[in-house]
N, C-alpha and C positions, 0 to 999 in steps of 0.2 A: 550837143544834147546833154542835158543833165540827167543822171540816173539815180534813183533812190531804190534800194533793195531792202526788203523786209522778209523775215522768216517767222512763221507762226507754227507753233507746236513742235518744233525741233530747232536745233542749233544750226546756224548758217556757217558752214565750213569755208575756209579760204578758197578751196578748190571749187566749191559750188558757186561762190561769189564771182570767181574769175570766169567760170563758164557762163554765168548770166551776163557779165560785162562784155564778154566776147560775142555771145550770140545776139543780145539785144543791142549792144553798142555797134554791131555791124550794120544795123539798119540806118545809121546816121547818114549814109550816102544817099538814101532814098528821100530824106526829108531836108535836104540842103536849102530848098527854097523857103522853108519856114524857120529854119534854125539860125536866124541872124542873132548874134550876141547871146548864144545859148538860150534862146527863147523857148525851146521845146523841153518839157519836163516829162520824163517817163518813170512811172512808179511800177515796180515789179514786186509782187508778193508770191512767195512759195510757202507751202505749208502742208500740214496733214489735215485731212477732212475729219478724221476721227482718231482717237487715241487707243481705242480698244479693238479695232479691226486690224487684222494682219494681212488679209488677202483682198484682192480687188483694187479698185481705184481709190487708194488712200491718200495719194498726193495730188495737190493741185498747184497750178501756176497761173497767175493772172497779170496782165499788163494794162496800164492806163497811160495813154500817150496824150498829153495836152498840147495840141497844135493851136495856133492863133485861130480863134473862132470855131474850133472843132475839137472834139475829144474822141479818140479811138480806144475801144476797150475790148479785150479778148481774154478768154479763160479756157483752161483745159484741165482735165483730171486724168490720171493714169496711175498704174501701179509702180511706175518708176519716175522719180522727180526729174531726171535728165530728159526723158522722153517728153514729159509735160512741158518743160522749158523749150525744147526744140519745136514742139507743135505750136506753142504760143508765138515763138519767133516767126514761124511760117505763116500763121494766120494774121499776125500783125503786119507782116510784109504784104500779104494779099490785100489787106484793108488800105494800106498806104497806096499801093498801086491802083486800086479801084478809085480812091479819092483823087489821085493825080489824073487818071483817065477821065473822070467826071469833070474835073476843072478844066482840062484841056479841050474837051468837046464843046464847052460853052464859050 
């Protein structure tokens, strides 16, 4: 799985990049059937929704996973960027499992 990471509105620190690679990269075991020769591209973007607010859901994380013949997209907002990344990972995992179940049923 190829992973592209982008930060919008703030600087992407090495620790945040490592967290994203660890969390989203851990989903590679769920997509092995589609990931022949690094065919799956996952684009992750983290950022601030606004520059002038200090409280509330000011951080967002979104992930777009390009599978062959299918694209999965999830996004989350939260007051903590780490929590937003964790929730994106959980929702993306649920989407992958749902897609696998759907393909297995038919």
